[in-house]
Residue, then its C-alpha position, 0 to 999 in steps of 0.5 A: m465561492t469558486s475553486d479550480v480544484l476542490v478537495m473534500g476531506g481534510g485528513a492526510t490524503g486530502h491535505l497531501a493532495a492539496a499540497y501536491l496540486r499546489m506545487r504542480f499548479p501554483n496559479m490555480k485556486l485550491g480549496v480543502v473542505e476539512g470536516p470535523h476534527n474531534n476525536r478522529p482516529i488516525v492510523g498509518e504510521s509506517l511509510v514505505e519507499a513509494s510514499v517517501d519518494f512522494m514526500f521528498e518531491l513535496g519538500l518534506g524530506a528534511y522535516l521527516v529526518e528531523k522529526h520522525y524515526p527512520k524505518y529499517g524495513l519490516t521485521y516479520y515474526f513467524k511462530p512455528n508453534i503458534d498454539d503454545p503461548a509458552d513456546r517463544r521460538y520465532v523465525v524472524d526475518e529482517i531486511p539484510t542491511a539498511p534500506q537503499i531508499l529511505s523510509f520513516q515511522i511517523n507520528r501521524f498527529t504531528f505529521d498531518r498537522e505539519v502538512r496542513d500548516r504548510n498548505l495554509e502558508n502556501g495559499v490553500q483555502l481551508i473550509d471549515g465544514t461538512v459536505i452535505g451535498v454534491d451536484i456533479n456536472n456531467g456536461g463539462g461545467l462546474h461541480a457544486v458542493t454544499v458545505q455546512d459550517p459548525t454553526g449550521g450555516r451553508q455555502t456552495v463551493s463550485a469547482r472544475w475538478l473535484v477530489d473526494a478524500t473523505g475516507r470512511n464517509r465515502v461521499l461520492a461512492k455512496q451518492l453515485q452508488l459505486q460501493e461494492t460489497v466485500k465478503e471477508q471483513k476485518n476488524v482492527f484495534w490499536f493504541r499508542l503506548m508510552n513509558f515502556n521497555p522496548e527491550i522486551l521485544s527481544h525476549i524471544k528465542a529468535l531464529k534469524k540471521q545475525n544483524r550488524a547493519y542497524v538497530p533492529y528495534f527501529a523497524t515495523h514489527h509484524f507478529f503473525g497468528n491464527g487469522n490475525w497479525i499484530w504491528c508494533i511501530p516505534m515513533r516519536s511524541p511531539e515532545n520527542q519522547p518514545l512512543i510505540s503504536i500497537g494494533i491487531t488486525y483480524r479477519k472476522d470469519v477465521y479469527p478463533h479468539g473472539e472480538v477485540r475492542t478493548m484493552e482487556q480483550f486485546l491482552e487476553c486474546v493476544g496472550r494466547e499466541h504472543p505473551v511477549i507483546v502482552e509483557l511489552v504493553r504491561s510495561g508502559t502506559i496507554v495513551d489512547t485506544n481506537y477501533y474500526g469494525s468491518y472496515m473493508w470496502e471496494c469502489r467500482q470506479r475511482y476516476s471519471a472523465d467528468r473531472w471527479y476523482i475518488i482517492g484513498d479510503a473514500g474508494d478502496t480500503v487496503d489492508p495495512l500489512y504492507s503499509v501501502g495505504l499512503a503509498l497508493s494515495s500518493l500514486q493517485i494524487r500524481q495520476i490526478a495531476a497528470i490528468i489535469q495537466r493533459e487537459l490543460n495541454g488541450c488533450d482529450t483525457k477520456e482514454f487516459t482517465r480510463d487507463l489510470d482507473t484500470v491500473i490503480k484498481a489492479f494495484q490496490r486490489s491485487v495487494t489487498r485481496d492477496t493479503t485477505r487470503l493470507y489470513e487463512c494461513m497466517g497461523d501456519a508459519y511455513q505457508c505464511h512466510l512463503r506467501v509474504h516472500l512472493a509479495v515482497t518480490k513483486l513489490f520490489h521488482l514490479g511495483l516500485p520500479l514502475v512507480m519510481n519511473d512514472y509509469l503509472w501516470d504516463p499515457l504509454g507507461v500505464k498501457l504497458v502496465n495494464w498489458f503486462s500485469s492486469l488484475e486478472t493476471l496478477e490474481a490468477d498467478s497468485k492463486r496458483f502459487q498459493d495452491l502449490i504452497r498449500e500442498v507442499a506445507a501439508d507434508p510436516k517435514n517441509r515445515a521445519a524451521t531449517n526449510f524457511l527461506k529468507v523472505q527479505s534478501g538482496t535478491s527478493m528486494n531487488f538490491p541491484y536495481y536500486e543502485h541506479h533505479r534507471e528506467e532502462d533497467i526495468p526489463a531486467s528487473l521484471s525478467k529476473m522476477a519471472f525467473g525467480l518465481a520459476r526457480l521457486r516454483l521448481d523448488l516447491l514442485e521438487k518437494l512434492g516428489w512424484r506428485g510434482l511430475i503430474s501437477f500439470n497446472q503448476q508445470r504450465a505456470l512454470l513454463i509461463d514464468v520462464l517464457r515471460g522472463l525470456s520475452l524481456v531479455p531482448f529489451y535489456g538496457t532499453k527504455l520500454r516507452e521509447s521502444r519502436l516495437v512497443r509503440m508499434i504494438f500499441s498503435s496497431c492495437e488502438p489506431g490513433f493512439a500514437r498520434k493522440n497520446l505519445g506526442s504529449s506524454a504527461r511525464 
């Protein structure tokens, strides 16, 4: 059996990859090795804007509107007195108005089945079996994959391009010894609930801005605690009945309440911090429970010029806090399509493949590692809210504008991103800000609820940009982010008093923020990829780049 593209893994990531590649390359022969389906845990019900942009491109928009709940952003619950279960005061942060870009809460069981059924209708070949061997051809020939069916029979499938979407099985990462150890491990326990009383979520003393723009229940609810956070995600059952997904993710080395693997442990541990969630659970009926232990890992390489690619959890796992799992997978799927298209156009793909591997590593690891460090102060409402505010600002000023304008799978665009926001730069900036926040939070007077800023505001979520989301507005988006970070850093330094005057590392970081913002001002209203200066910079840094790449962009 021979395919042009073979996807190993029949979960959401694998089938979405097959669906997108079928749409982009309708004449190619496409296969998906599905693997066993029995009792496979499914998590990831909350989509974000980048995911939905991808789903709409696939033609799933009407289906999402008709069959799944709309999502009104993320609602964060910061509890100033986290160690007192009787204290029900929360600083609650909601989006200020209905999102300018659609997003959804999806029932993954029905959603995954829908994507699979569409692939079957569209001629994707589904292979029922388990991958038991892969022979990578490093000489430009076909890869060979050995598949064992449920009866024990074996067959070999050959493919020019090979996509590993095997999730936790990590077929290629293990075979090619690409796994990297992650020291800070996390566990997650989750379940779905039916016949519950959703009004219980409002049985708290909420300090928040009055909301008249949408029904607050239809958001992804995030409760923070000591070394952990809890999600509550509304969804629909296949029979159109209300369900809610509830789960706890905790970092094993900083969580103080022991292991959570059963409902009894969940209720006992969560009750020490958030009794309102225990009351919500007790009001309903448990549908199912799931558990992942020590689920964090990283992969040294995701893409190869030898035409194999590792996507989703088969490469790097991501923390679910900001719901970016499927979003990052959708970026990878588009990147792989761009590589295939360039090869079909007769272009060499080695440099482009390397650039894409670099940029997806930076996006995945910067978000996940920053979130991993957040667990150390999740129980500190003041520190936690400021660090979430920083993440929100970067996602909506840097990440989403670049994604919506195809920068992460364009030859020049990806070079710009790697230059402007390398993993080392992102992590160094993040750690400096975290040090400053930690120092400011050490003074009890700064931790008063009146000193909390709005995590999700029109400014932090970059509302002006999304009125048009044009490429020529990206320089202003990045510049405003830099100036906003400078203002926040200055405000925090002022809270330190005289110590802020001698905090030279932070003052230097403040100057860098300002200079970054100023350096982008001349580019306001300019499409960076069409700028003569930008092209000159990259053609001088890498001779031949303009000739080899700019003339055959994969946009």
